[in-house]
C-alpha positions, 0 to 999 in steps of 0.5 A, spaced: 426 164 127 424 171 131 421 177 126 424 184 127 422 191 125 416 191 122 414 197 117 408 199 114 407 203 108 400 204 104 401 206 097 397 211 094 394 207 089 396 200 091 396 195 097 398 196 104 405 193 105 408 190 111 416 189 111 419 185 116 426 181 118 426 174 120 432 171 122 436 169 129 439 176 129 440 182 126 447 180 123 443 174 120 436 176 118 433 177 111 427 181 108 420 179 108 414 182 105 406 181 105 401 185 102 394 187 103 389 190 098 383 191 103 386 195 108 389 189 113 383 185 113 387 179 109 394 178 107 398 175 102 403 169 103 409 172 106 415 173 100 422 173 101 425 179 098 431 178 094 438 176 097 442 182 099 435 186 100 432 187 107 427 193 105 426 198 110 430 196 116 426 200 121 423 207 119 418 208 113 420 209 106 418 215 102 415 215 095 418 220 090 413 223 085 416 219 080 413 213 083 420 210 086 419 208 093 426 209 097 427 205 103 432 207 108 436 200 110 442 198 114 446 192 115 450 190 122 454 184 119 461 187 118 460 193 122 454 198 122 453 201 115 447 204 112 445 204 105 438 205 100 434 200 097 430 203 091 424 199 088 420 203 082 414 197 082 412 196 090 417 191 091 418 187 085 424 189 083 430 193 087 436 197 087 441 197 092 446 203 093 453 203 096 453 206 103 454 214 103 462 216 104 465 219 110 471 222 112 472 217 117 468 210 118 462 212 122 458 206 125 450 208 123 444 204 122 436 205 121 436 211 117 430 215 117 428 219 111 426 227 110 424 230 104 426 237 102 422 242 098 428 242 093 428 235 091 433 233 096 433 227 101 436 227 108 437 221 112 438 221 119 441 215 122 442 212 129 449 212 131 454 209 136 458 216 136 454 220 141 450 224 135 445 223 130 449 222 123 446 225 117 447 225 109 444 228 103 442 226 096 440 230 090 438 224 086 432 221 090 437 217 094 440 213 088 447 216 091 449 219 097 453 225 099 458 225 105 456 222 112 457 226 118 455 227 125 450 233 126 450 236 133 443 233 135 445 228 141 444 220 140 446 215 146 445 210 140 438 210 141 433 208 135 430 215 132 425 216 127 423 222 123 417 225 118 416 230 113 410 234 114 405 236 109 407 243 110 414 242 109 416 242 117 420 236 119 419 232 126 424 228 129 
């Protein structure tokens, strides 16, 4: 099967993780991870993530100050839906959230996560609706606020975003 959407994450005091998907199509793939303790010189054997967990779907995860790794994820098997996957121990155990609510069903995938100085997280998502969609969380991604469309155009293209050390955001 082909491999899809590799995502590297370097833990501050831990291994370099490489998350990826394997499968015949995005609607039928599953999550995998390998890790390196020597900066990528050598890698562990591949490990399949638990059923229903895909890991970060395309964009890098965010490590919160309490040590929770928040991964933006999405599915394409029953329409496009985003959700968060959280792991407090670098992938040994996982929690999956429900998709954020919205006034109308929005078809969105591949969330990118921004952190805000007030402890809030914002996800920005690829959309089939001509604009980037977003939602906010005030509890570290465990629950999401309402999903809605921004004014930023998006022609159904992949995006990425990052919060810089000085608090500015880049899309």
